[in-house]
C-alpha positions in Angstrom: 101.0 142.2 229.4 99.8 139.6 227.1 99.5 137.2 229.5 97.7 139.4 231.7 95.0 140.0 229.1 94.9 136.2 228.1 94.2 135.1 231.8 91.6 138.2 231.8 89.7 137.1 228.8 89.2 133.4 230.3 88.1 134.7 233.7 85.6 136.9 231.6 84.4 133.6 229.7 84.3 131.7 233.0 82.6 134.1 234.7 80.1 135.1 231.7 79.0 131.0 231.4 78.5 130.6 235.2 76.2 133.6 235.2 74.5 132.3 231.8 73.9 129.0 233.4 72.1 130.5 236.3 70.0 132.7 233.7 69.2 129.3 231.9 68.3 127.4 235.1 66.1 130.3 236.2 63.8 129.9 232.9 60.8 128.3 233.8 60.3 124.4 232.4 57.7 125.2 230.2 57.6 125.4 226.5 55.8 129.0 226.7 56.9 130.7 229.9 56.7 134.2 231.3 59.4 135.0 234.0 57.9 136.5 237.0 58.7 139.6 238.6 60.7 137.7 241.4 62.6 135.5 238.4 63.4 138.9 236.5 64.6 140.4 240.1 66.8 137.4 240.6 68.1 138.0 237.0 68.6 141.6 237.4 70.7 141.0 241.1 73.0 138.0 239.5 73.5 140.3 236.6 74.7 143.1 238.3 76.6 141.2 240.7 78.2 139.5 237.3 79.2 142.9 235.8 80.7 143.6 239.4 83.0 140.8 239.2 84.0 141.4 235.6 85.2 144.5 236.4 87.5 143.2 239.0 89.5 141.2 236.0 89.2 144.4 233.9 92.2 145.2 232.3 93.6 148.8 233.6 94.3 151.7 231.1 95.9 154.9 231.3 94.3 157.5 233.4 92.5 155.1 235.5 90.3 154.1 232.5 89.6 150.2 232.4 88.0 147.9 229.9 86.6 144.4 230.2 83.3 142.5 228.7 80.8 144.0 231.1 78.5 145.1 228.2 78.6 141.2 226.9 76.1 140.2 229.8 73.8 143.3 228.8 73.5 142.1 225.0 73.0 138.6 226.4 69.9 139.8 228.4 68.7 142.1 225.9 68.4 139.0 223.2 67.3 136.3 225.5 65.1 138.2 228.2 64.2 141.4 227.0 64.4 145.2 227.9 62.2 144.4 231.4 65.6 142.7 232.6 68.1 144.6 230.6 67.4 148.3 231.1 67.4 147.8 234.8 70.8 146.2 234.6 72.2 148.6 232.5 71.1 151.3 235.2 72.9 149.0 238.1 75.8 148.7 236.2 76.2 152.5 235.9 75.9 152.5 239.4 78.3 149.7 240.2 81.1 151.6 237.9 80.8 154.6 240.1 81.2 152.4 243.0 84.8 151.9 242.1 85.9 155.4 242.2 84.0 158.7 240.9 86.3 160.0 238.0 85.9 161.5 234.7 86.3 158.1 233.1 83.8 156.1 235.1 81.3 158.8 234.8 81.4 158.6 231.4 81.4 155.1 231.4 78.4 155.3 233.6 75.9 157.8 231.2 77.5 155.4 228.1 76.0 152.2 229.9 72.4 154.0 230.5 72.5 154.9 226.7 73.1 151.4 225.6 70.5 149.8 227.9 68.2 152.1 226.2 69.4 151.4 222.6 70.2 148.0 222.6 66.3 146.6 222.6 65.5 148.9 219.8 68.5 147.9 217.7 68.0 144.2 218.9 64.4 144.1 217.8 65.5 145.0 214.1 68.2 143.1 213.9 66.2 139.5 214.9 64.1 140.0 211.9 67.0 139.5 209.6 69.3 137.5 211.3 70.4 134.4 213.7 71.2 134.7 217.2 75.0 134.7 216.2 74.8 137.5 213.9 72.5 139.2 216.3 74.7 139.1 219.2 77.9 139.8 217.1 76.3 143.0 215.9 75.3 144.0 219.4 78.9 143.4 220.1 79.8 145.9 217.6 77.3 148.7 218.5 78.7 148.3 222.1 82.5 148.1 221.4 82.1 151.3 219.0 80.6 153.0 221.9 83.3 152.2 224.2 85.7 153.3 221.5 84.0 156.5 221.3 84.4 156.8 224.9 87.9 156.3 225.0 88.3 158.8 221.9 87.0 161.5 224.3 88.8 160.4 227.2 92.4 160.2 225.4 91.9 162.4 222.5 94.0 159.8 220.3 92.2 158.4 217.5 95.4 155.7 216.9 95.3 154.7 220.5 91.6 154.4 220.8 91.1 152.5 217.1 93.9 150.1 218.4 92.1 149.4 221.7 89.0 148.8 219.8 90.0 146.3 217.3 91.8 144.3 220.1 88.6 144.7 221.9 86.5 143.9 219.2 88.4 140.9 218.4 88.3 139.3 222.0 84.9 140.3 222.7 83.6 138.5 219.3 85.4 135.3 220.4 83.9 135.8 223.9 80.2 136.3 222.7 80.5 133.4 220.5 81.8 131.1 222.9 79.5 132.0 225.4 76.4 132.0 223.2 77.2 128.5 221.8 77.5 127.7 225.7 73.6 129.0 226.1 72.3 127.8 223.0 73.8 124.3 224.0 71.9 124.8 227.9 68.9 125.7 225.9 68.7 123.2 223.3 69.0 120.1 226.5 66.3 122.4 228.0 64.0 121.8 225.0 65.2 118.3 224.8 64.1 117.7 228.6 60.5 119.2 228.0 60.3 117.3 224.9 60.9 114.1 227.0 58.5 115.1 229.6 56.0 115.6 227.4 56.3 112.5 225.7 56.1 110.9 229.2 53.0 112.9 230.0 51.2 112.4 226.7 49.4 109.8 224.8 50.9 109.7 221.6 47.7 108.6 219.6 45.3 111.3 220.8 47.6 114.3 222.2 45.6 113.8 225.6 47.2 113.3 228.8 48.2 109.6 229.8 47.4 107.3 233.0 50.7 108.7 234.6 49.4 112.0 234.7 45.9 111.2 235.7 47.2 109.1 238.8 49.3 112.1 239.6 46.4 114.5 239.1 43.9 112.9 241.2 46.2 112.9 244.0 46.8 116.3 243.7 42.8 117.1 243.7 42.5 115.1 247.0 44.7 117.1 248.6 43.3 120.6 247.3 41.0 122.3 249.7 39.9 124.6 247.0 38.3 121.7 245.1 35.0 121.2 246.9 33.3 119.0 244.6 35.1 116.6 241.7 33.6 113.6 239.5 34.9 111.2 237.3 33.4 110.5 234.1 34.7 107.4 232.3 33.9 106.7 228.5 34.2 103.6 226.8 33.6 103.3 223.0 31.0 100.5 222.2 32.0 97.3 220.2 35.2 98.8 219.6 37.3 95.3 219.3 34.4 94.8 216.4 35.6 98.2 214.8 39.0 97.2 214.8 38.4 93.5 213.7 36.5 94.8 210.7 38.2 98.1 209.9 41.2 97.6 210.9 43.6 98.8 213.5 44.7 101.7 211.6 41.2 103.2 211.4 40.5 102.4 215.0 43.3 104.5 215.9 41.9 107.1 213.2 38.6 107.0 215.3 40.3 107.4 218.6 41.7 110.5 217.6 38.4 112.0 216.1 37.0 111.3 219.6 39.7 112.7 221.7 38.6 116.2 219.6 34.9 115.7 220.5 36.1 115.2 224.3 38.2 118.8 223.9 35.2 120.8 222.6 32.6 119.0 225.4 34.6 118.9 228.4 35.0 122.0 230.6 38.6 121.9 230.9 41.0 120.6 228.2 43.4 120.0 230.7 41.8 117.5 232.9 40.8 114.6 229.8 42.9 111.3 229.7 43.2 108.5 227.8 43.5 105.5 230.9 43.1 102.5 228.4 42.8 101.2 224.8 39.6 103.0 224.0 38.9 104.0 227.9 38.8 107.9 228.7 38.5 109.7 232.0 37.4 113.1 232.2 37.6 115.1 235.6 34.8 117.5 236.7 35.7 119.8 239.5 33.6 122.3 241.2 30.7 121.6 239.3 27.2 120.7 240.7 25.8 117.0 240.0 23.2 118.5 237.6 25.8 119.9 235.5 28.3 117.1 235.4 25.3 115.0 234.2 24.2 117.5 231.4 27.8 117.4 230.2 28.1 113.3 230.6 25.0 113.5 228.4 26.3 116.3 226.0 29.4 114.2 224.9 27.5 111.1 224.9 25.2 112.8 222.2 27.7 114.5 220.3 29.3 111.2 219.7 26.5 109.5 218.9 25.5 111.9 216.1 28.6 112.6 214.3 30.1 110.6 211.3 33.4 109.3 212.1 35.5 108.9 209.0 37.6 106.2 208.1 41.2 106.5 206.0 39.4 105.6 202.8 36.9 108.5 203.2 33.8 106.3 204.3 31.8 107.0 207.5 30.5 105.0 210.4 28.7 105.8 213.5 29.6 104.7 217.0 28.2 105.2 220.3 30.2 105.5 224.1 29.0 104.3 227.5 29.5 106.8 230.1 29.9 105.9 234.0 29.7 109.2 236.4 30.8 109.2 240.0 30.6 112.2 241.9 31.8 113.1 245.3 29.9 116.1 246.9 30.7 116.3 250.4 34.4 114.1 250.7 36.5 113.4 248.4 38.0 109.9 248.4 39.8 109.4 244.7 39.9 105.9 244.9 36.5 105.0 245.8 35.6 107.5 243.4 37.4 105.8 240.7 36.2 102.3 241.4 32.5 104.2 241.5 33.1 105.6 238.1 34.4 102.1 236.6 31.4 100.6 238.0 28.8 103.1 236.7 30.5 102.4 233.3 30.2 98.6 233.2 26.6 99.1 234.4 26.0 101.6 231.4 27.2 98.8 229.3 25.2 96.1 230.9 22.0 98.0 230.2 22.5 98.4 226.4 25.3 100.6 225.7 25.2 104.2 224.6 24.1 105.2 228.1 25.1 107.5 231.1 24.9 106.0 234.1 25.6 108.4 237.1 26.0 107.7 241.3 27.2 109.9 244.0 29.7 108.3 246.3 27.4 109.7 249.5 24.7 107.4 248.5 26.6 104.6 247.7 
């Protein structure tokens, strides 16, 4: 009997860890994410299948009753994915229990899981305000085991037997909850680490803008995107930046770059399309805007930079200017040629005295 229980516990842990791994893999690789309907349905399906498999490794009790760790998959869904996933799963668990045979034990158990499915989200919302994930999941486990014990008491009408089963189930299920939670938390930690590394690979550490690598990928995407009819590159370079570094120091030069990045984020139509592509060189992509609006945006940014007092680390202020080269494509998109044209316009702006916007359309070149 003990060996059978031990093997069932090991099997349940393995099944729950496998299901948890799949759940974490379904999480979008984003810091802030929302599960779409398709992924929720997949999770509900996998959770229901997992519960059915767990029933196959249950411990048989007298009068056709069984105990297993099905409730653990439910509390994991409640805690990590919320009621929109856990409640439908609870109803499916009830249906699947009846598929193994309709009798007083299965009917009572099916009803119990429906009640737990509705109750656990409320309990979880209260517990998460006070406890960490291990404590919350452990308390949810206590709630479920208490419900199972109550169900067994009404079934057996034997408080001693029900209590012995309750204590055994509580100890074993608590161990399983801790093991599976540790496994999930490790997976989530690795996911967050991956996202952090990915972000570092995409972001310019100094300004917080996207870097050249992301810029290269983006213009290739725009090249193939038929929904983008017109596009433009706005190349921007700080005038006399070497002199600023030599005069005020590189620390102040970096401080100015960060302040300039804020101005670009305010002035650009889309904050996701601003890139630092060189030391003091930036690029903004302007999609689906008339050429007149592109020129207005470029001029507005130039004027904003020229009128702003940039602070130094000692609290003093200086004024700087930028030169801007704008290259627009109004009919066809050849992003490589467009980039070269924007670069050429930028150097024309510098040659003509700096603090200027020089624009051109690719079709007129």
